[in-house]
C-alpha positions as CSV (number, residue, x, y, z in Angstrom):
1,X,43.8,0.9,167.8
2,X,41.8,0.6,164.6
3,X,41.1,3.3,161.8
4,X,37.3,3.9,163.6
5,X,38.4,3.9,167.3
6,X,39.2,7.0,169.5
7,X,41.5,7.3,172.7
8,X,40.2,9.4,175.1
9,X,40.8,10.1,179.0
10,X,38.4,9.2,181.5
11,X,37.0,10.1,184.9
12,X,34.8,7.6,187.4
13,X,33.7,7.2,190.9
14,X,34.1,3.5,192.4
15,X,33.7,2.7,195.5
16,X,33.2,6.5,196.4
17,X,37.1,6.9,195.1
18,X,37.7,9.0,192.1
19,X,40.0,7.1,189.3
20,X,41.6,8.2,186.0
21,X,43.0,6.5,183.0
22,X,42.1,6.4,179.4
23,X,39.0,4.2,177.5
24,X,39.4,3.0,173.7
25,X,36.2,2.8,171.8
26,X,35.4,1.6,168.7
27,X,32.5,1.9,166.0
28,X,30.6,-0.9,167.4
29,X,30.0,1.4,170.6
30,X,32.3,-1.2,172.5
31,X,35.7,-1.0,173.7
32,X,38.3,-1.2,176.4
33,X,39.5,1.0,179.8
34,X,42.2,1.4,182.2
35,X,41.7,3.0,185.3
36,X,43.9,4.0,188.3
37,X,42.9,5.2,191.8
38,X,43.9,8.9,192.2
39,X,44.2,8.6,196.1
40,X,46.4,5.7,195.5
41,X,48.0,5.2,192.0
42,X,48.8,1.2,192.9
43,X,45.1,0.8,192.6
44,X,43.9,0.0,189.3
45,X,41.1,-1.8,187.2
46,X,40.7,-2.6,183.3
47,X,38.0,-3.8,181.7
48,X,35.4,-3.6,178.6
49,X,32.4,-1.5,178.1
50,X,29.6,-0.9,176.0
51,X,27.4,2.0,175.5
52,X,23.8,1.7,176.3
53,X,22.5,5.0,175.7
54,X,23.9,8.4,174.4
55,X,25.5,8.8,177.6
56,X,25.5,5.7,179.5
57,X,26.9,2.9,179.3
58,X,28.1,-0.9,181.3
59,X,31.5,-1.9,182.3
60,X,32.7,-5.1,183.2
61,X,36.0,-4.6,184.9
62,X,38.3,-6.3,187.4
63,X,40.3,-4.4,189.7
64,X,43.7,-5.0,191.5
65,X,45.3,-4.4,194.8
66,X,41.7,-3.1,196.2
67,X,41.4,-3.4,200.0
């Protein structure tokens, strides 16, 4: 994590399922994210994100073990 980075806890709804995890954001409004399913912790996803607005953004992530 760099000098101008922040690490935060995050929640997301993917495929109608609750995921929690952590994201690392950078000053340039990009970052990385790691999530795992609350219902089945073996289901995880990770990727990169970028903010497109004050509270919105896009994520490019891949999941493992998703049925």
